[in-house]
N, C-alpha and C positions, 0 to 999 in steps of 0.2 A: 504494500500500500504506500502510495506517495504521502510523504509528510509524517509517517509513523516512525517513532523512535523506539527501537528495541533496546532494552537494557539487559545486558548479558550478566548473569551472576556466575562468577567463576567459583568453581568448587576446588578447593585445595586440600592437600593432606599434609600431615606431619609424619616424618620418619620417627617411629617409636622403637624400632629394633633393626639392627643389621644382622640378618639371619645367615648363618654359615652352615652349610651341609657338612656332615662328618660321618665317617665310618666308625669312629671311636668317641662316643659322647663323653665318657668319663675322662679319657685322655685329653680331649679338647678343652674341657672345663678346667682340668688341672693345669694345663699349659698356659691358657690365657688368664686365669685368675692369678696365677703366680707371677706371670710376666708383667701384667698391667696393674697388679694390686687391687683387682676387683673382687667382689664377693658373688657367690652363687645366691641369687635371690628367689629363684623358683625353678623347680625341676619336676616334670611330670611326663611319664612315658618316654617318648623319643625326643623331648624338648627340654632345653635348659636355658634360663635367662640369667645373665650376670647383671650386676649393678650398672647404673647408667655410666656412659663414658665421660660425661661432664654433668654439671649441675642440672641442666635441662635437656641434656643430650639423649640420644637413643641408647638402648641397651645393646650389648653384644650378645647375641643369642645363637644357639646351636640346635640343629635338627639332625638326628641320626638317620642316615639313609643307607640302603643296602648297596647301591652302585658306587664304584670307585670314582674319584675325581679324574676327569679326562681333560687334557690340554691346560692352557694357561688360564688363570683367573681372569674374569672380565670385570671384577670389582675387587679392590683391595684396600687395606688400611694403610695410611701414612702415619707414622708414629714419630713425634718429635721428642728427642731426649737430650739431656744436658751432657752426657758422656757416651758418644756413639760407640766407641770401642768397648767400653765396659758393658753396654747393653748388648752388643753383638756376642760377647762372651757369655752373658747370661742366657741369651736365646740358645746358644750352642749347648750350654750345660743342661737346659731343659729339654733337649732333643731336637731343637730346630737347627737350621743350617744357613750359612751365608751363600748366596747364589752369585752375586755380582755387585760391583761398585760402579756408580755413575756420577758424572758431573756434566751438566749441560747449561750453557748460557749463564745467566745470573742466579740460577737456582742453587741452593746449598747442595753440596755433595750428599748423595744418599746411597744406602746399601739395600739391595734387594735381598730379602731373607725369606725363609719358608718355615712354617710350623712342622711338627713331626709328620703330618700327612702330606706335606708338599704344597700347602696353600701359601701363596706369596703375600708378603707385605713389605713396606719400605720403611727404613729408619733414617732419620736425618738429625743433624745437630741443631739445637736451639740454645739460646743464651740462658744461663742459670737464673 
């Protein structure tokens, strides 16, 4: 219709959890709670939710699945730390691994790492 104004109401959402598939629910919970200092806040059946990543941030959560991880992650965490080398050592001590180091442009150098199941995440240095 000519002269009619349509007001569009946008529906938005809030990310409440970053869900991570795993073949070893207990192992994933142990690795990530220890590494990031989070707490297990709810576990039921094949699901586990950790405390929020920040005050109003999403939870890191896990769903146990039967199929193995195939290929590279399409989504990963970037973790800022005050001592990258010490954090890398901590990841390795918990069963994770260092995959590669990177430096591109003006971005801080970062290390691509993997948890014990091979799920990748990046670690970079921040100021204390």
